N, C-alpha and C positions, 0 to 999 in steps of 0.2 A: 772534151776538156773544159772545165769551168773557167770563167774569165780570170779569176784570181788564184787559180791552182798554182802552187809553187811559191806563193807569197806568204811569208811568215810575219805575223803581227804580235809583238809583245805589248801587253796593255797593263799598265799599273793604274787600275780603274776602280771607281766606286760610284754609287748612286745611279744616275740615269744617263746623263749626256754622253759620256765616253762609252759606257756599255752599249747604249743604243747605236752609236756610230760603229763600234767594232762588230756588233751583230750583223749589221748590213754587209760588212766586209766578209764575215764568216758565211753569210748566205750565198755569197758569190764564189766561195771556194777557198778563201784565205784560211790558213791555219792560225787561229787566234789563241794565244796562250795568255790566260788571265792570271795575273799575279795577285794573290790575296794574302791578307794577314792570317797568321796561324790562329786557330781556335774560333775567331769571330768571322773572318773573311770580309767580303764586301758588305758594308752595313745594310745595303738594300736587301740582303737575304732575310733580314728580320723586320722589314717594314710591317708585314702582316702575315697571316697564316691561312689565307683564304683559298689557295689553290692546292688542295690535297695536303695541307700543312705547310706549303711553301708560299713565299711572297709573290703577289700578283705582279709587282714591279720587276722582281728578279726573273721570273720565268719569261716575261715579255722580252727582256733585253739580253738574255744570256744563253740562248740555245747555241748549239754547234761550236762551243768553245771547250778548251781544256783548262783545268784549274790546277795551279801549283801554289802551295803555301810557302812563303818565305818571310823570315824575320829580317827585314832590311836594316835593322839596327845592328845586326850581327855581321861580322866579317864574312862568315860563310854565306849568308843570304846575299850580301853584296857581290860576292865572288860568283855565285850562280847567275845572278842577274847580268853581270858583266859578260859572262860566257854566252848567255842567251842573246845579248845584243851584238856580239861579234859577227853572227851570221844572219841576224834578223834583217828584214826589209823595212819594217815600220815599228816605231816605238811611240806609243800614245800614253799620255798620263794626265791625270787631273788632280794631283795632290795640291796642297796649299802652295801659294806662290813661293818659290825659292826652296821648296822641300827637297826636290831631286838634286839640286845643286849642293845643298848641305850634306846630302848622302854621298856626294862625289860623282854624281852622274850629270856632268855639265854638257848641255846639248852640243856646243861647238866642239868639245873634245870627243864626244861620241861619234860625230860625223867625220872627224879627222881620222879616227881609228877605223871606222867602217864607212867608206866614202859613198856607199850606196844607201846608207840608212836615211830614212825619213823620220824626223823627230817632230811629233805634234803635241803641243801642250794646250790644255784648256784652262782658263781661269775665269773668274767672275767679271773682272774689269780690265784685264790686260796689264802689261808691264808699264811702269812709270805712272806718274800722276798720284794724287792724294788717295785715290781709291784702290791702289794696287793690292794692298793687304787687307782690304775690307772683306769680311765674310759675305758670301753670295750664295743664296739658294733661289730656287725657281720663283717663288712668290716675290722675293725682294727685288729680283731683276725685272719681273713684270711691273713692279711699282716704279723702279728707277727709269725704265724705258717708256713710261707713260701709258702702258697698256691698261692698267687698272683704271686710269682716269677716263678711258673711253669705253669701258666694259661694265655692264650692269644696268640697273634702272636709273632713272633721273635722281632718285634719292640715295641710292646705294651703289657706290663703286665696287666692282667685284673682280676677283681673279678668274681666269679661265678654269674650266673643270679638268684640264689635263696639264701636264708639266710642259707648257709650250716653250718656255725659255730653254729648258734642257733639250727639248726636241729640236728647236732651231739650231742650237749650238752643235748638237750631235750630227745633224744633217750637213752643216758646214765642215765639220771634221771629216765626215765621210767623203763629201765631194772634194775637199781639199786634198785628202790622201790620194784619191783616185787621180786628181790633177797632177800631184807630185809624182805618182808612179808613171803617168803618161810622159811627163817631162823628163823623168829619169831615163825612160826609153830612148829619148833623143840625146841627152847629155851624158848619160852614164853615171850621173851623180845624184845623190840624195839631197835633202834640204832640211831646213828648220822652219816649221810653221807654227803659228799661234792663232788661236780662236778665243775671243772673249764672249761670254754670254750676253753682255750688254750690247755689243756691236752686232751679234747674230740676231737677237730679237729686234734691235734697232732697225736692221734692214727690213724687217717685216712690218715696221711701223711707218713706212714711207707715206702712204696715203693720208693718215690722220695728221702726221707731222707737217706735210706740205699744206694741207687744208688749214691747219692752225696758223703756221708761221706766215704764209702768204695771204690767207683769207682773213686774218685778224681776229678769229674767234675759234674756240675749241669745239670740236664735234660734240654734239650732245650725246649723253648716254641714253639709249632708247631701248634697253632690254634686248629682246630678240629681233627687233625691227632694225632696218637700215637707217643710219643717221641722216642720209641725204637723198635717198631714193624712196619713193612711195607710190603705190602700195608694195612694200617689200618686207615681209615678215609674217607673224602669226595672226590668224583669224579664227575665232571660235564658231563652230557650226551648230546646227540644231540638235545634234546628238551629243553635244558637249565635248566633241573631239576637236583638236586643233589642226588646221591645215596651214602650211606656210606657202606664201606666194612670192615669186621673184619676177616682178614686172620691170622691163628694161627700157621701153621706148614708146613713142606715141602710137605707132602701129599696133602694138600689143595693148595699149590703153583702150583704143577704140574697140578691139576685139573683146577685151574684158567687159566693157560696158554692154556691147551688143549680145554676146553669147553667154557670159558667166552671170552678170547681174541682170541681164534682160532689161536694161535701162539705157537705150542708145542716146537719150538726151543728155546724159552725164558727160559724154565724150566732148561736147562743146560748151559745157558749163564753165563760165569764166573763172570759177573758183578752182577748177581742176584742169585747165586747158594745157598745162605743161607740167613737167616734173617739179619745177621750183614751186609752182602754185600748189600742187598736190602735197608737197612736203610741208609747206607753210600751213596748209589747211588740213593736216592729216587727222586731227581729231574729228572734224566734221565728216571727212571721207570714211574714216574707220567706222563711225556710227552707221553710215549708209550701207557700207559693205556688210557689217555684221547683222543689220536688220534684214538684209536680203538673205544672208546665209542662215539666219535663224529658222527659216522655213525648210531648209535642206539638210540632209545628213552629210557627213564628210565624204562619203563615197560619191554622192551626187555632185558635190562641189568639185571634187577631183576629176570626175568625168567631164564636167563642163570646161574645166581648165585644160584638160587634155585636148578636148575638141577645139578650143581656141589656141592651142599650141603655146600655152603660157606655163613657164616653169613652176613646179610645185613640189611639195613634199609632205609626207605625214610626219607628225612628231613622234618618232620612235623612241622607246626606251632601249636599254642595252640588250635586253633579251630579244627585243624585236630586231635589233641589228644582227645579233648572233644568228637569228633564224631568217635573215633577209633572203627572199627568194632569188634575188640577183646573184648573191654570193653562191648560193646553191647551184644555180643554173650555170655558173662559170666555173664550178668545181674549185672554189678558192680555199676550201678548208682541207687541212691534212692533220695528222697526229704527230706529236713530238713526245719523246720519252723524258721523264724527269726522275730524280731519285725517289719520288713518292708515287710514281705511276704515270700513265699516259694522259696527255691533255690535248685539246684541240688548239690549232694555231693557224692563223691566216698566212697564206703564202705571200711572199714579198710582192708589192704592188706593180713592179716592173716585170713584164713578161717578155721573154726573148725566144724566138724560134730556136729549138735545139738545145736550150739551156734549162735544166731543172735545178732550182735552188737547193742548197744544202739545208736540211731540216733535221740536224742531228740532236742528240739529247742535251738537256740542261745539265751541267756538271754538278756533282756533289763537291763540297768544299775540299780542296786538296786531292781530288780523285786521281789526278794524273801526275802527282808529285814524283813518285818513285820512277815512273816511266820516263819522265822528262830528265830527271837526274841521271838515269842510266844512259840516255842518249848523249848527255854531255860528258859522260865519263866519270861521274861522281857516284859514290855508293849511296844507297838509300838512307844511310845513317849520317850522311855528311852534314845535313842541316838538322838542327834540333828544334822541331816545331812543337 
């Protein structure tokens, strides 16, 4: 039996954060019914057409779900959603602030009618305050949470290459729902929970925030290098390939000098005798390291780093990651069906003995409408989509 088998999730979802969260629940066996707009559906369906004609974002976040299309401006659509929520375990939504209340789905009333229901709402900035109704997208939250100020090069602040604010919020919805289900097992009652994207990403900004507020200065933007630890980041080798190094302590610094650079005298050089000095004098040290690496190819550098037991990585592109030998060795890929054909998918990162995650198809828009209506006792013509 899967961990969430028997749990029904109704999700009024769009874009990334909530679909990402509910996909995690579906992977664990929950029945996730995705409520979509007629004709257009979740607008993430149309972000691009790169995956056999489907959106890369959508296929990533929506496997193993059922899709029902409902016009929630109509009485019939509201009646169907009300019926779904009567027996549901979880209701998740990320419409604009106040939208579900204006439709008549007030969280407190929903929980009063179905006392086991867990209602989870996602917003950009949370209830109350002057930002409550401000539009919020991933990039904008990255800016408001200070992430863009510490990411990029010295001259160019940059966003991250993935929707990290959405992912942070999605993971807190996921863990929050699991927590609420666990608590319901003790109390027999559901709850109302809220996640804001600003606070979710803000939790991940703890280190630079403390560094700035208590240290009196902002962390410098250092590209792919670490702002406060050195050498920690990219170095170009003689074959023009880049190797990343993660050096953590003085013991590793000595080994790095002895084995990797073959310059044992650097270990006691006053300019580099501790991490603070190395970070202050990083330009000088970078020049010394890259002069040494200029006579070696990247494979040789990595071999020396491995010998010295110093953390390292190649700079992979996404095809390199897809072909990563470790993922193949661990059998981490499987196939998932979509309306336009089979695609590869990574299995969920948490492995549990005796548990195989659900990896069911990505649904076509409204694919399960008639089936779900019939389960609820409605005719297939009840809703006019």
